[in-house]
N, C-alpha and C positions, 0 to 999 in steps of 0.2 A: 466393537471396541476400537477406539482410535489408537493406531500404533505408529502412524507416520507423521513426522514433522519435517517440513522443508526448512532448511536454514541457509541463508545467503548473507554474506557480509561484504562490505566495501569500505574503503577509506576514501572519503571525499575531502578534497583540498579546498575547504570552505569553512568559515567559522560555524560553530554549533548553532547559533541563533538562526543563520540563514538556512541551514539544513533542516532545522525544526520548522521554520516557516514554509519550506518547500513541501512539507507533508501536511501542514495544518491550516493553510490559507488557500481557499478555493482557487483564487487567481494564480497562485504559485503552482498548485497541483496541476492545473490545466496547462501549464507550460512544459511539463515533462512526463506526466503519467497518463492522463486521459484528457481529451479536448474540452470536455465539460466536467465540472466538479462542483458538488455542493458539500462543503465541509463546515460543520459546526463544531469547533474545537472545544468541546465540553463533554463530560460523560453523559451518555444518552443522546448526544447530538448526532446529526446525520454524517455519514461517511459514504457519500454516493458518487460514483464515477460513471460517466456516460461515454463509452468508447466510440459510438457513432453519433456525431453531433445531430441534435434534434430528435433522435430516436429514444423515446422514454420507455419502450416496451421490450427491447432486446439489447443484448451486449452491455449490461450495466450492473451496478451493485445497488440499485434502488432499494431502499428499505434497510440498508446496512447502517449500523450505529457504532459510535465510539463507546467502547466498554471500559476503557481505562485511559486516563490522561494524567501524566506527571510531567509538567512543563520541562522541555528540553532534556527529558530522560526517557520517557516511554509513551508510546501511542499504541493503543490496541483497538481493533475494530472487527466487526463481523464481516464475512466475505461471501459473495456469491460468485460461482465460477461462470465461465462463458456459456453461451447458449447450448453448445454441444454436450455440456455436463449438467444441464439444468435438472434433469430427472433424478440425479443422484446427490447433488450438493447444494441445491437452492431451496430446500425446504426451510421455511421461516423458523421452525422450531429446532433446527439442527444444523445451523450454519457453521462453516469453518471459521477459525479465528486467526487474524493476522496481528502479530505483535512486532512493533518496530522499536528498537532501543537505540539510543544515541549516547555516545561517549566522546567527550572532547579528547583529542590526542595532544593538541596544543592550541594556541590561539587561532591558527589558520587551517586546522584539519580536524575532521570528525569521523569517528567510526560509526557505521550504521549496520545494524544487524536486523534482518527480517526473519521472523520465525512464523511459519504458516502451519497451524496444527488443526486437528480435527478430521483428517482424512481417515477413511475407514479401511479396515483390513479385508477388503473384498476385491476379488479379481476385477470387477467392473470399475474400480477406482484407479487401476493402474495407469490408464491413459490420462486421467485427470491429474494424477500426481506428476507424471512425466511432463505434461503440458505446463503445470505450475512451476516445476523446477526450471524449465526454460524461461518462462515468463518472468519470474522474479529476478533472474540474472539479467534479463533485458531491462527490467524496471530500474534496477540499480545502475546499470550502464547509462541509461537515459538521465537519471538523476545526476550522476557524476559529470556527464557531458554538459548538462544544462548549467550546473553550478560552477564547474571549473572553466568552462569556455565563455562564461558571461552571456550566454544566450538568454533571451527573455528579459524579464524585469526583476531579476533576482538581486536586488540591492536595497539598501536603506531599510527604513521601518515600514511595517505593513500599513 
């Protein structure tokens, strides 16, 4: 039974549409999340991140899919953990789920909440849960830095 959900939140001082693009356009995602990304922003589309450029066999979310998409409101996708947790969390039939919600605070700031669910209540999952707690905090820090400091190509229309 799944009992653990990781929740991380951040306020990003950037307009909602830019924060949305940062999660839903491959080129944007590869500027702050993973060096290679294949994002098809539609339900059933790919949400694949490749953390080691050119490596399609390890440290990636290959095969993960968008499971819910409400423009500028919510993005949900399946998730594969890093290689060290492959045996417990990368079974195609029982992947964890990441849900990202977006709320405008005003015209220049957006609240982002990441909820990662589907972790199991087994001792062998403890390290994976702890790793993801740290990783999602780092992901949001990277997003915040990329959007607020103007790094990359985060402007204009896609």
